[in-house]
ROSE-797201 format. One record per residue (C-alpha): x, z, y; residue in one letter. Coordinates in pm, whole numbers, plus 50000, padded with zeros to 5 digits. Example, Ala and Ser with C-alpha at 12.3 -4.5 7.8 and 13.67 -1.06 7.14 Angstrom:
BEGIN
512305078049550A/513675071449894S/
# end
This chain:
BEGIN
819871804921669M/819481796322026A/820771761222109R/823951762622369S/824081747922671F/826601715322656R/824851697522917G/822291672222981A/821461648422728S/822301610422710T/820791580822688I/822481571422376G/821381605822221E/817251593422277V/818101563022136A/819471575821765V/816871601821755A/814351573821827A/815911548721593G/816001520921888V/818801501722096S/819781517822461R/818581491122641A/815081498522445T/815291535622589V/815881521722960S/813131496822950R/810601523222838V/812031548023098M/811751522723394N/808071518923289G/808361483223127R/805581469022957T/807331444422717T/808191474222479V/805261479122193A/803121510822250P/803981523321923E/807951522321986I/807551534122335A/805681567022229A/808521571921964R/811221567522268V/808951597022514H/808791618922234A/811921621122159A/813481623222545A/810981652122552D/812491667622240R/815831664322384L/814841672522770Q/816271639422880Y/816041631023205R/816891597723338P/819501595023597S/818111586223960N/821341569824059T/821701545923734A/817781538723783R/818571525424134S/821541506024042L/819691487323746S/815991481423933L/818011473424270G/815611501624481R/815711539724520T/811771546724552N/812551561924888T/812291555025257V/813221565825533A/811631578525856L/813781583026167V/812371604426461V/813611613626796P/812621651626767D/811571670626449L/811051700726680G/807831679626791N/805121687826601P/803711655826644M/806741641626416F/806181667626167Q/802511658026122Q/803541622226107V/805981628825822L/803491650125650R/800961617725652G/804021595425533A/804791619125254M/801331624125131A/800721589025130A/804211575524970A/804011598124688A/800481582324590E/802861553024530N/805821570424336G/807941568424683Y/809581597924862R/810281600625234V/813921610525401L/813831621425724V/816861617125988A/816831630226339E/818311617326659T/817691642426868A/817071622527154E/820291608127171S/819891569727272V/823281561427189T/823711570826832E/820071562626771E/820571526126604A/823711538926414E/821441568026255T/818501543026174A/820941517725985L/822611545525817E/819211560525678A/818261524825566R/821251514425405L/820221547025155R/816771534025133C/814271507525036D/812601507425427A/812121521025695L/809901537525941I/811451543026302L/809151566026513A/808971559526893S/812621544326887P/814301550627252R/817301523927192M/817671492527449P/816061462927325E/818811443327219E/819901471827018E/816411474626852L/816321436326822T/819811436126635A/818701465626426L/815501450226311L/817241416626201S/819461435325951T/817121466625854A/814021447025701A/811381461125560P/811181481725921V/807441497226039L/807921504326409V/805761532226531L/804841535126895N/806961509027021R/805551471027035P/808161445726902V/807801409126759A/810421412426472Q/808691436926233A/805051455426179P/804221477626467T/801571505326449L/801161520726814A/798511545926968V/796801533227282D/798661556427569Y/797571534727813A/793631541527737H/794161575527641G/795801584027992M/793021564928186A/790361585128018A/792031617428087I/792271607228447V/788571596428456D/787471631428316H/789581647528596L/787781624228864V/784831633728728D/785681669528819L/786591662529166G/790311658629146H/792071632329358R/795371645729392D/797251643429028L/800811650028902A/801991630828620Y/804941651028418L/806731620928289A/808231616527937G/811541598827884P/812391569928094S/813241546327791T/810141556627586A/807621527727515A/804951556927502S/805541568027855N/805451532927979Q/802311530027839A/801191561427980R/801841551728344L/800151518028279A/797271539128221G/797581555728537L/798211524428731D/794871508528569E/793081542528672A/794341544729026A/793261508529058R/789861516828970R/789701548029195H/791711539229475P/791051571829667F/793731586629397L/797051602629497R/799351601229186V/802741614529200R/805271609928846T/807461641328842I/810371635728569P/810081658428257A/810531655727922G/809181664427614T/809601696427518T/808071732927611I/811161741627813E/810961708528017D/807291717428133G/808441756328179Y/811071743328414R/809251717328598I/806411739328677A/807861752829015D/807931715029115E/804531710629018V/803121736529227L/805391723929529D/803611691929480N/800401705729595R/798611688329333A/794891703129154T/795851685028821A/799061681828619A/798981654828351L/801831663428092A/803541637227883F/802521656927587N/801241690427441D/804431705227429L/805281700027814V/801801713327891A/802581746527692F/805741752027865G/803721746228207L/801101767628088L/803251797628023A/804981798728343R/801841792128543L/800331825728374N/803641842828431E/803331834628810T/799851842328857G/798181806828883V/794911806228719A/794211774028489V/791561757128569P/790741780528887G/793971771529067D/795181738228915I/793791718428602S/796511712728330V/795821685228077T/798251674127769G/798341645827540F/798851640927122D/796221666127049G/798621685826800I/796801714526615E/798391740526815L/796701726927155S/793401743927085R/795251777727060Y/796541775927423A/795541799227661T/793751784727811P/792691759927530S/794211723927603L/792541694827730T/794401665227552T/794011630227413S/794001632927057R/795161610426767V/795331624326391S/799231620526372Q/798961629926015F/796491597625957D/799111576926155L/801811586425914G/799481572525607R/798631541925787R/802321539925889A/803121540525501W/800081516725415E/801861490925660R/805081496825528L/804871492325180V/802801460325233M/806001449425391A/807921463025075I/805671444124870E/806001411325032H/810021406225034G/810621427325367G/807691406125542Q/803951417025624E/801251394025557T/799631399925884E/802321413926113P/800151417126422A/800381449026598P/797981475826554E/796751500926813L/794971531726778I/792601545527058R/792881582627107P/789991605627143E/789611627727474L/789251664527392V/787761684227646V/788481720327636R/789221750827876A/792301736028087S/790641715228284S/787851724428579G/786571714428878P/789051705829170V/789301740229344P/786741743029640P/790111749129917A/791871719229785R/789201692129782R/791051657729901L/789301627530041G/785751643929903M/782621636530059P/780811664030176S/777161675230325S/779161680330696G/779901639930751T/778151610330713A/778321596230367D/776681560430304P/777371558429977A/776061590929856R/774001607530109E/771681578030186R/769821579329864V/767001558730014G/764041555929758D/766281552429470D/764851577429228T/766671566428888R/769511587728713A/770371573728351R/771911587228051W/775021565827871R/776591580027602R/780151587827594D/782561601527318A/781791633127334T/777811633127440G/776331617827710A/776721614528129V/773741617428387L/774851587428667E/773441579829002H/774621546329107R/778391553729125D/778091591029082L/778431608028774A/776091638828832L/776571657028491A/778291654728212R/776911667527871Y/779131673427607S/778491682227233D/781101713927215G/782581703726915T/786281713127074G/785031750727154M/787161779126982P/784851792126702Q/785041826526935V/783111807627186H/779981801926982S/780501764327003P/777461747327163R/776421716527336P/776671724227734Y/776281707328094L/779531703828282H/780421693228524P/777631695828702V/777751673329033H/776061679229378A/775461643629534L/778371652429779S/780561646329475G/781151686129471R/781121705329123A/779011731029096V/779631745128741T/782701761928582Q/783751761128208V/785841787828042S/787051807028310P/789881836628288V/787131864928353D/784611848328091H/786411821627847R/782881818627669H/780811806927955H/780591769727955Y/778421757428266G/774831746628173L/773841758727806S/771521775827575L/773221806727453T/771831837727309V/773771870927259A/771941878926914D/770111861426659V/769751885726363D/773201899626393G/774721862426472T/776371856826855S/775101823427006Y/776931838527311W/780491839227246G/782841870327299G/782591903327219R/779571922127109T/778581952527229F/778531982726982L/776882016727065P/779432039727070G/782172018627063Q/781531990927356G/782491955727348P/783941947927006T/785301916526874L/783211906026552L/783071874726313R/779891870526374N/779581839226591H/777651811026508G/777241774926627R/774921748626793Q/775291716026579I/773901685726734S/772361663826457T/770711634826625E/771101627527009L/769221597527153A/768431585127491I/765181572827561E/764791534927682E/764471543328073S/767511562528043G/765951590128228A/765861619227947R/767931627027630I/766461639627346V/768391660627088E/768251676226746S/769971705326690I/770981734626392T/771811767926515W/773761779426192A/775351815326175D/778961827726096Q/778571821725742H/776891780725825G/773281789625695R/770691777125922Q/768931801826141Q/767061779026395L/766201744726461M/765721734326816E/764391702526975A/766171696127317R/765241676027608E/767271670327941L/765991646828220T/767211637428536G/765821626928834V/766441624229202I/764521636629500I/765571613429784P/763331627030045E/765161662129991A/768791643729933Q/768991663429637A/768671658629235W/767331678328968A/767911682928590M/765031695828371G/766211715328057W/763381719427782H/763901735127394S/761611742727145R/762931769126879L/761571770326540A/762581795526271A/761921787525932P/762421822525799A/761451841726140G/764131853526384A/764571883226606V/766441878526951I/768001908327074S/770651915927361S/772871941927478P/770601959027649A/768551969627327L/771281986627205R/772242003527529G/773861988127766R/771611990128047P/771081956428258G/773041935127995A/769871915027886G/771211882927886Y/770751855027685G/768611821527710G/769421789227937I/772291802628133F/773891786428401C/777631795328522R/778721784228830L/781801776929081V/782581806729285S/782271796729636A/783861813029958D/780711831329997S/777421827929783T/773721842129896E/771231848329629V/767481842829696L/764321851429543T/760781851329641T/761151889329748D/764881893029763S/768301881229917D/770741905029697S/772301908129381E/770331940029295S/767151926429400G/767581896129213A/769031911028891H/766161918628667G/763301898628920S/760901880428742R/760631855229056S/759721822228899P/762901807929067W/766591819629213L/768781802829444A/772501801529500F/773901793229842C/777451785129843G/779711784830143R/782881761430077Y/784691762330392G/782171747630691G/780191731330422E/777281749530177W/776101736429839T/772971750729687S/771591752329321V/768051765029283V/767111777328913L/763111773328824V/761401786328543Q/759351761428422D/756041777728376G/754391747828188A/756611765727875V/756361800127951A/753251816327800E/754311850727926V/755091842528310G/758451841128442P/761211857528292R/763731885828409P/766621867428582W/769821878228450F/771861876728777V/775701880028889R/777141873829211V/780021896429284A/781721895928935E/781341860228921Y/778361835729000V/775881828428733G/772211834128613A/769451824728352G/765831837128239P/766241865428015A/764801863227662L/765601899427527A/765711916627877W/764031953127739D/761861940027424T/763291917927168P/762051883527115C/760481875126820V/759821843626648I/757471841526388P/757941819826077A/756161787626129G/756011793326492E/757841780626785D/759211791527108L/759251770427442D/761911776027722L/762331753728057G/764421757328315L/764831730728594V/768171727828821M/767981711529158L/771101709429326V/770921702329736I/773871698129996D/773031724730256R/772261761330289R/768501771230200L/766071797030321S/763791814130070A/761061790430249Q/763211757230146D/764481773129830A/760551774929726G/759041745629866D/762151727229656L/761621745229333A/758001732429340D/759081701029413L/761561695329133A/759111711428880L/756621681328975A/759131655728976R/761081666628687V/757351666528492A/756581632128602T/759871615028456A/759261634428147R/756011620128081R/757281586928235E/760091587527977A/757471592827646R/
# end
């Protein structure tokens, strides 16, 4: 007959069934090791048979602890705090603790009371980004130990914080490299220590870049705050908006999209925190990233040390975690019509126009790749592409590329083709895998989004001792993660002082261990779409002229086998030209046909599969070479041809000397 329900079993019943005292059962259930193993086994067997579960309340009263900690946050709607909670919960569970959460809803007046009430119910407290006044926080910490404080420096308790100042300064440096001089900071709560740290980072960056103009606009912390403040941002005429966090940036992007403002074409937008959703924004959001999950884990590790030492850490020194700059599509070169305080080819600029006989351009490593510098100017930034969406076929790329005047000439992830990234080696089809990004052309269907996007993975990057050349090893992995191609890549920068110009040499050697066939949409029935190879996406100017050896029109340049191609862009009354030169030293078949666009957008590259497939037999290599020259003046065809020859010669010399 089934046993009828009569309530939970008691500790007394377990004691009788096991033939021991109630005290012995209590010691066994509390994990004490003073009970003989055979007796403990008998107690556990009886407890299991009777389905006995100890009372947590009684256990807490007996032991003087609850094995719970409280996490107090200002806003649970912020994914940053959600991830901190998840990290803390995961780490605490490993030690047999649970984490309870309390939200203050950004109420400064109720924060201390909420935190104290939570602490009275738990063994310890994690106080995340507290907003309360200093005297209230000091009073709370004196009575609530053990406490771990996140994102606010205090002397009375262990602290863990993000180096917001460094993260914000890195964002500013990135925008300055893109040519921005007029910035708007969408500030968070004035009482937030993290907001004050961000402001300190802005001040530090402004001291290093005295030409900067940075205005602060009170915003907040939510998507609604960013949406609400968008019109004021536009009224301030800033070329870039730096949001307090990613949520504010999301709201700003939403309003800008509604009003037809292009990002980054009209204004660049950056966030902070690097929450998971930032990569899925439209466009994907440039941000300063910290793993909030890891931050939560580390908070627990610091707190448990304090718990184990009676409320005090053995080493209570503040701990700073440095964020990582993640460059995505929402930041781009300053719009040509909005350039502020930038030297131009039409004015004398002794710092940059008088290059003299200094031909040195040196690479240096940075967090996401490398930067090519000449004197005080970043000529080009080389990014590893790890932050790119998979649908864009992630790959290393050069952007921004600057003229000696400081003007950025490349563009990344524009609205018309999100998968275009500055200067990169990008191929539409390698045995069915797209290393171009975006949609794939299918006969009878047209452009179709397939899950066939591969990834170029940098496995080793070294800078030659002279600093003039990067040498990199890259694996081309298909959509299933299988290796298709192996690449040896070289990037060489050189100044050409007599022309007041500079040039970049790109040389790649592709090897296919099992052989490979490179194709293009042109071979599947899309006329003129033979794109794929070293491709350059440029900024659209007020007007653009295209030149080859025998043409000065887009139709004449498209498909031409000219050894060089030049784009001359007019920006107001100023001109900057880009000359692309095919390196005949590595081309066994002579100049390849140029894929060229001017009217729809500005971009070009030698096509690998213009009208026939490009086959790489197993065990053989395919060599590719392109030289890019940038100069701040308008060119004639004769000028462009002469500069093409000069750039080829200088890059070849620099490569030899770097070896």
